[in-house]
N, C-alpha and C positions, 0 to 999 in steps of 0.2 A: 586664682589670680590669673584674667585676661593682661594677654597680650596685641593690640593692634599698631596698626602702623598706619599713617594716615598722611596724605601731603599736606603741604603748609596750604595751598591752593584752597581745599574742600572746608565748608567752611565748619568751626567747631561744633561740639553739640554734647549735650547735659552730657554720653552713654562712654564718653571721651575716657571720660577718670581724668587723672595725671597727665594732665600733656609736655613733652621732655622735646625740644626742638633738635636732633642727633645732626645737625647740618654747622658747617663750621663759618660758612658764608648764613647771614640773614635773609629771605630769601625772596628775593624783589619784589617792588610791588603791594608789600603786606604792611599793614600796620602793627605795632606792635600794640593796643588794645587789642586790634580788631580778631590777632591769631589768639589771643588767651590765652597763652604758651605757660605755665607753671614754673616750666627749668629752660635752661640750657642749658644743655655740658657739650662746647666746641672742642674739647677735648675728646671724645667719644668717636669725632667723621675722621674721615680719613685724608692721611696726610697732602697736602696739595699736588704734590706729584704721584700721588697714584693717585686720586682722584680725575687729572688732568689726563692722565693716563687710559685709566680703563673707560674716558670718554670719548678717546677716540678709537678704541677696542673693547666694544662693548659685550662682543663673543666672548667675552673674556673673564665668563665672570665669575665660575669659580677659580680660577686664579686670582682675578680680584679678589675670591674670596679670605681663599688664603695667606693671599698677602697681606690684607686687613687684618685677619686674624693676628699675623705676624706683628705688626705695627703695633694690639692690643698688650702687646709682653710691656713698653715702655713704661717708666712709675707713672707718669704724668693718666697718660693712657687709663691705665689702670686702675689708676684711684675714682676715676671717672666712673668709669663702670662698677667700679667694689659698690660707690656711689647710687648706679642706676639700678645693681640687685636690692639695696638697702628701702629703696622705693620700692618694687616692684612685691617687696617680702613685705611690707609693708600695706599697700593701697589692691584694692578690689582689681583695679584698673587702671592701664598705662599705658598710653596712644606713642610711641613714638612717632614725631614729627620731621619731613621731610620734604625739599624743594624738587628733587631728580623725577625726570617725567616720564621713565622709565619705570611705572610702581613693581613687576616682578624680583629685579636687579637691580640693586642699589642697600649701600651703608646696614636702615633703616631694618630691611631682612633678612640681614644679616646679625644684626640685634637682636632682631625678636626669636630668633633660632637660638640663641646665646641664655635670652631670657628664660624660654618657655622649657629647652631645658636644665637650665642654673649651669651652665657649665660651662666656667672656664676656660677661655682662649691658652693654646701653647704658652704656657711663659719660657721665663730666661733659669729655670729649675726642675731638678725630674730626670730618670736615668735617662732619658736623652740628652738632657742638656748637660752630665758629667759619665757621657760616653764623646761626644766630640770636646771638649778639654781633654778627656785620656786622650783619645787622636791626638790632639792639636800637639801635646804636651809631646808627644813620643817621633813629632816631625822635627827632621831640624830647620832646623833659625838662621836664618842669613840675610 
């Protein structure tokens, strides 16, 4: 399986394989027929708040990555991510399409890294969650 990323403003090619748009908004000025998008997973995009925060602070990509991975624990996002994993398993090539100008620092880069390692993002279960729940239970309420 090959996972690529590509700006929506670059022309599609046969080598793209399955093209998945991973932005919440449709790229400006791109006609749907010309984009040749096979699937649009809006739910996989960062929240509007996180996207705006990162747009104002592009130098904080590592913080963006961490916050974005945390957002992926939400049920709707987790379901869309599972759908993306299934597509990646079924297809020889998958291209994550995005509109950001910065080709090295965007949500598609984070998703590509997840797919290449087939790792799931931090979730709401596991030892860390259990430890946090125990710590909260010991805290006085008031």
